[in-house]
C-alpha positions in Angstrom: 1.0 23.2 8.8 -2.5 21.9 9.4 -2.6 19.1 11.9 -5.8 17.6 10.4 -5.7 14.5 8.3 -7.2 14.2 4.9 -9.2 11.2 3.7 -9.1 11.1 -0.1 -12.5 9.8 -1.3 -14.7 10.1 -4.3 -17.6 7.6 -4.5 -16.7 7.1 -8.2 -13.6 5.1 -7.2 -15.9 2.1 -6.6 -16.2 2.0 -10.4 -12.8 0.3 -10.5 -14.5 -3.0 -11.2 -13.0 -5.8 -13.3 -16.3 -7.6 -13.3 -18.1 -10.5 -11.5 -15.8 -13.1 -9.9 -12.7 -11.0 -10.0 -10.9 -11.0 -6.7 -10.6 -7.2 -6.5 -14.3 -6.6 -5.7 -15.0 -2.9 -5.2 -17.3 -3.7 -2.4 -14.2 -3.7 -0.2 -13.8 0.1 -0.8 -17.5 0.9 -0.2 -17.6 -1.2 3.0 -14.4 0.5 4.3 -15.9 3.9 3.7 -19.0 2.9 5.5 -17.1 1.5 8.5 -15.0 4.7 8.7 -18.3 6.6 8.9 -19.8 4.1 11.4 -16.9 5.0 13.9 -17.5 8.7 13.3 -14.0 9.1 11.7 -15.4 11.1 8.8 -15.9 13.9 11.4 -12.2 13.6 12.5 -10.7 14.0 9.0 -11.2 16.3 6.1 -12.8 14.3 3.3 -11.4 15.5 0.0 -12.3 14.4 -3.6 -9.3 15.3 -5.7 -9.5 15.7 -9.4 -8.5 12.8 -11.7 -4.8 12.7 -12.7 -4.4 14.4 -16.1 -2.3 13.1 -18.9 0.7 15.3 -18.0 0.6 13.9 -14.5 0.3 10.3 -15.7 3.3 10.8 -17.9 5.4 11.4 -14.8 5.5 7.6 -14.6 3.7 6.1 -17.6 4.6 6.0 -21.3 2.5 7.9 -23.7 1.8 4.8 -25.8 0.5 2.9 -22.7 -1.8 5.8 -21.7 -3.2 5.7 -25.2 -3.7 2.0 -25.0 -5.6 2.3 -21.7 -7.8 5.1 -23.2 -8.5 2.9 -26.3 -9.4 -0.1 -24.1 -11.6 2.1 -21.9 -13.6 3.3 -24.9 -13.8 -0.2 -26.5 -13.0 -3.0 -24.0 -13.3 -5.6 -26.8 -10.3 -4.0 -28.6 -8.0 -4.1 -25.6 -4.3 -4.6 -26.5 -3.0 -7.5 -24.5 0.6 -6.6 -25.3 0.1 -3.8 -22.7 -1.4 -6.3 -20.1 -4.9 -5.1 -20.9 -7.8 -7.4 -21.5 -6.1 -10.3 -19.6 -7.4 -12.5 -16.8 -5.8 -10.3 -14.2 -6.6 -7.0 -15.8 -9.8 -7.3 -17.8 -10.7 -4.2 -19.8 -13.9 -2.4 -18.9 -15.7 0.7 -20.0 -14.5 3.8 -18.3 -11.3 2.1 -17.1 -9.1 5.0 -17.9 -11.3 7.5 -16.2 -11.6 5.6 -12.9 -8.0 4.6 -12.8 -7.0 8.2 -13.4 -9.4 9.2 -10.5 -7.7 6.8 -8.1 -4.3 8.1 -9.2 -5.6 11.6 -8.6 -6.5 10.9 -5.0 -2.9 9.7 -4.3 -1.4 12.7 -6.1 -3.7 15.0 -4.2 -2.7 13.4 -1.0 1.0 13.9 -1.8 0.3 17.6 -2.7 -1.6 18.3 0.5 1.0 16.8 2.7 3.9 18.5 0.9 2.2 21.9 1.0 1.3 21.6 4.6 -2.5 21.5 4.0 -2.6 18.2 5.9 -0.1 16.4 8.1 -1.4 12.9 7.0 -3.4 11.9 4.0 -5.0 8.5 3.3 -6.2 7.0 0.0 -7.2 3.4 0.7 -8.5 3.1 -2.9 -4.8 3.5 -4.0 -1.7 1.4 -3.5 -1.9 -0.1 -7.0 1.7 -0.9 -7.0 2.2 -3.4 -9.8 1.4 -1.1 -12.8 4.5 -0.6 -14.8 5.5 2.5 -16.9 4.4 0.7 -20.0 1.9 -1.9 -18.9 -0.9 -3.1 -16.6 -0.1 -5.8 -14.1 -1.6 -7.6 -11.1 -5.0 -5.8 -11.0 -3.3 -2.4 -11.4 -3.7 0.0 -14.4 -2.0 3.2 -13.2 0.6 3.2 -10.5 -0.8 5.8 -8.1 1.9 5.2 -5.5 4.6 6.0 -8.1 2.7 9.0 -9.4 2.4 10.4 -5.8 6.1 10.0 -5.3 6.9 11.5 -8.7 4.7 14.5 -7.9 6.6 15.0 -4.6 9.9 15.0 -6.5 8.4 17.5 -9.0 7.4 19.7 -6.1 10.9 19.8 -4.8 11.2 16.8 -2.4 14.8 15.5 -2.3 14.2 12.4 -0.2 11.0 10.3 -0.3 10.8 6.9 1.4 8.3 4.3 0.3 7.4 1.4 2.6 5.3 -1.4 1.1 3.8 -4.1 3.4 1.5 -5.7 0.9 2.0 -9.5 0.6 3.1 -9.0 -3.0 6.3 -7.3 -4.0 6.0 -3.6 -4.8 7.6 -4.2 -8.2 6.1 -1.3 -10.1 7.2 1.3 -7.6 10.7 -0.2 -7.4 10.9 -0.2 -11.2 9.8 3.4 -11.5 12.6 4.7 -9.2 15.3 2.0 -9.8 17.8 4.6 -10.9 16.8 7.5 -8.6 18.7 7.8 -5.3 16.1 10.4 -4.1 13.6 7.5 -3.5 14.2 4.7 -1.0 11.8 1.8 -1.7 11.4 -0.9 1.0 9.1 -3.9 0.4 8.2 -6.7 2.8 6.5 -9.5 0.9 6.0 -13.2 0.6 9.0 -14.8 -1.1 9.0 -14.6 -4.9 9.5 -18.4 -5.1 5.9 -18.8 -3.9 4.0 -15.7 -5.0 3.3 -13.3 -7.9 5.1 -11.3 -9.3 8.2 -13.5 -8.7 10.4 -10.4 -8.0 11.6 -8.8 -4.9 14.7 -10.8 -4.2 17.1 -9.3 -1.6 19.7 -8.9 -4.4 17.5 -6.3 -6.1 19.1 -3.2 -4.6 18.8 -0.5 -7.2 20.8 0.6 -10.3 24.5 1.5 -9.9 23.4 5.1 -9.8 21.2 4.4 -6.9 22.8 1.5 -5.2 21.0 0.6 -1.9 17.9 2.5 -2.8 15.8 -0.6 -3.2 15.3 -3.0 -0.3 13.5 -6.3 -0.4 12.6 -8.5 2.6 11.4 -11.8 1.1 9.5 -13.6 3.8 8.9 -17.4 3.9 5.3 -18.6 3.3 3.5 -19.1 6.5 5.2 -16.2 8.3 2.9 -15.0 11.1 2.6 -12.0 13.4 5.8 -12.4 15.4 8.0 -13.0 12.4 6.3 -10.3 10.3 6.8 -7.6 13.0 10.3 -8.8 13.8 11.2 -8.5 10.1 9.7 -5.0 9.8 11.4 -3.7 12.9 14.7 -5.3 12.0 14.9 -3.5 8.7 12.6 -0.5 8.3 13.3 1.9 11.2 17.1 1.8 10.8 16.9 2.5 7.1 14.4 5.3 7.6 16.6 6.8 10.4 19.6 6.8 8.0 17.7 8.2 5.0 15.7 10.8 6.9 12.9 11.2 4.3 11.0 14.5 3.9 7.9 12.5 3.3 7.0 8.9 4.1 4.7 7.1 1.7 3.4 3.7 2.8 1.3 1.0 1.1 -0.9 -1.1 3.4 -2.2 -4.1 1.4 -4.3 -6.2 3.7 -3.5 -9.4 1.8 -0.9 -10.5 4.4 -3.8 -11.7 6.5 -4.3 -15.4 7.3 -7.8 -15.3 5.7 -6.6 -13.9 2.4 -7.4 -16.3 -0.5 -4.5 -15.3 -2.8 -1.4 -15.6 -0.6 0.3 -17.6 2.1 1.3 -15.4 5.0 -0.5 -15.8 8.4 -0.6 -12.2 9.7 -3.5 -11.0 11.9 -5.4 -7.7 11.7 -3.8 -6.8 15.0 -0.3 -7.1 13.5 -1.4 -5.0 10.5 -2.6 -2.3 12.9 0.7 -2.5 14.8 2.6 -1.8 11.6 0.3 1.1 10.7 1.1 2.6 14.1 4.8 2.0 13.5 4.6 3.8 10.1 2.8 6.7 11.7 5.5 7.0 14.4 8.3 6.8 11.8 6.8 9.7 9.9 6.7 11.8 13.0 10.2 10.8 14.1 12.0 11.3 10.8 9.7 13.1 8.3 8.2 16.0 10.4 5.0 13.9 10.4 4.5 14.0 6.6 2.7 10.8 5.9 0.8 9.6 2.8 -0.8 6.2 3.5 -2.3 4.0 0.7 -4.3 0.8 0.5 -3.4 -2.0 -1.9 -4.3 -5.6 -2.1 -6.7 -7.5 0.1 -9.2 -10.0 -1.0 -11.0 -11.0 2.2 -13.3 -8.2 1.3 -15.7 -8.4 4.3 -13.7 -9.8 7.2 -10.4 -8.1 6.7 -10.1 -5.2 4.4 -12.6 -2.8 5.9 -11.4 -3.3 9.4 -7.7 -3.0 8.5 -8.1 0.2 6.5 -10.5 1.8 9.1 -7.7 1.3 11.6 -5.4 3.0 9.2 -7.7 6.0 8.8 -8.2 6.2 12.5 -4.5 6.2 13.2 -3.9 8.9 10.6 -6.7 10.9 12.2 -5.2 10.7 15.6 -8.3 8.9 16.9 -7.1 5.3 16.9 -9.8 2.7 17.3 -9.1 0.2 20.0 -8.7 -3.4 18.8 -11.4 -4.6 21.1 -13.9 -2.1 19.9 -17.3 -3.4 19.0 -18.3 -2.8 15.4 -21.5 -0.8 15.1 -24.5 -3.0 14.3 -25.6 -0.7 11.5 -22.4 -1.6 9.5 -22.9 -5.3 10.1 -26.4 -5.0 8.7 -25.1 -3.2 5.7 -22.6 -5.9 5.1 -25.3 -8.6 5.2 -27.5 -6.6 2.9 -24.7 -6.1 0.3 -23.0 -9.5 0.5 -25.2 -11.9 2.4 -22.1 -12.6 4.6 -21.9 -12.2 8.3 -19.7 -9.4 9.4 -17.1 -9.5 12.1 -18.2 -8.2 15.6 -15.0 -6.5 16.8 -12.0 -4.7 15.3 -9.6 -7.4 16.4 -8.6 -10.9 15.6 -8.0 -11.4 19.3 -4.2 -11.2 19.1 -3.7 -7.7 20.7 -1.2 -6.9 22.0 1.0 -8.7 19.5 4.2 -10.1 20.9 7.4 -10.2 18.9 11.2 -10.3 19.5 13.5 -7.5 18.5 16.5 -8.0 16.3 18.9 -6.4 18.8 18.5 -9.4 21.1 20.2 -11.6 18.5 19.2 -13.9 15.7 19.1 -17.6 14.8 21.0 -18.3 11.5 19.1 -21.5 11.2 15.7 -19.8 11.3 14.0 -19.2 7.9 12.6 -15.8 9.0 15.9 -14.7 10.4 17.6 -15.8 7.2 15.2 -13.6 5.2 16.1 -10.6 7.4 19.8 -11.3 7.2 19.6 -11.6 3.4 18.0 -8.2 3.1 20.3 -6.5 5.6 23.5 -8.0 4.0 22.4 -6.9 0.5 21.6 -3.3 1.3 23.0 -2.1 4.6 26.6 -2.0 3.6 25.7 -0.1 0.4 24.2 2.6 2.7 27.2 2.6 5.1 25.3 0.6 7.8 26.4 -2.5 9.7 24.6 -5.6 8.4 
C-alpha cells in the first residue's frame, strides 16, 4: 500500500456555484486550495483529478428519475422541477449543475477507490461532503451525495464494514438515509440539536432500521456547545463505537460550520478543536482501519476566516505533515484573499485556543448538564443495541 496521501482536486469543482449571495460561495474551495499550496502541501500529496461520476455510479445511491431531473435543470435552469428540491432558495438551478455535481461526486468516489485498492493510505476531497442530498431529491445546498456514493462504491468493491463519522454542524441525514437498512455501514453524526437547526433530524432515537439496529448514531448537541463540550461528546461516543465495529475504511465529513464565526448555525467551536477532531479521526483510522481514511469537506460559510484554514489542517494531517496551530499564514495567501474578497485574512492557523482542554467521559458525568444529557441520550439509544454498556 502506498503511504502517500491523495488530494482530489479539479479546478472545475469551483463551478459548483448557486449564484451571488448564496452562502455556499465557491471562493471557499479556491482559497483552501491556494492555502494548501502556500504551505507547500501540494508537494506532500499526490494531487489527482478523478473523472466525474457516471450515471451507473450515481445510481448506486440516487434514483434514475432524480438524475434525469438534475440533467434537465442543468440544461435549462428555468425549467427546474421543484418537486425534486431543484430551483429552490437553498438549491437554485444553474447551467452545468449536473456536470459539476457529478465531478465533485467523482472525486469522492475516486478517493474511496484509491484507498480501498491501496493506491493511497489517505485521500481528501474537501469539495465533497455534500451530505444532505437524498436518493430522490436535492437538499441543503447538496445535489448529489458524494459521501454516500463513496461508501456505496466501497461496498461494491467488497468492503464489509465502513464507518462514517460526520462532524458538520448539521445532521448527516442523507448518508443516514442511504444506509438506514444496511448493517455494513455505521453512520455517526455529531450535530446541533434538531430543535434549533436544519434539517430537524438526527434525534438520538434514530438508530437504523430493524435490519440494521444500532447502525445509525446521533449525538444532538445543545446550541452554544463550545470546544470542551464538543470534544467531550466526540470522545465519549465515537472511539468506543469504532473500536467495536472495526471498520475496514473510515470515511469522515469535516464541515467547518461548527465554528463560532459561522453565520448559519449556533455552536461555538474553534478552529483548534476542529483540528483536534481531524487528528482524532486520523488516529482512529490507523488504530482500527489499517489507516484507510477518506476525508471530506462539507458545510462552512465563514468562507475566508474559517474554511480554508480548517481544511488546510485536514489536508496537512492526511499528508503526515501537520501544520502547527501557531503557524504564520504566508503573506502571499493573505494578499490573494484581499484581492478576491476585499476581506482581511487571518494571520495564523489558530484561534488561540491550542491546546484545547476537555474532560473525558470515563471520569464521570453530570446528569443535570445539557451536554452530558445529549451524550447519555446517544449512548443509551445505541450502545445496548451493539452489545455495549451505555
